[in-house]
C-alpha positions, 0 to 999 in steps of 0.5 A: 519522528517514529520509525516506519513500521513497513518498508517501501517494498514491504508497501509495494508488495501489500498493493500489488496484491489489490492488483492482483484481485485480491480484496482490500479488506483481506489484504488490510487484515492480513497486513495488519493495517487499516484500509485507510492506511492502505488507500494512502499508500496507494495514493501516494505511491501510485503518484510517484509512478505517474508523475511525467517526466 
């Protein structure tokens, strides 16, 4: 399996910028990721935080 390029902390930092009002296109350009990757991460991590206990 290929090693991850970004740590979970880095992914969380990138996703947090989206909640601060920065346009997704700008975030992705600065991070060097596609918008599809951004939204896949968002779906994955938001589901992890919203899981009922």
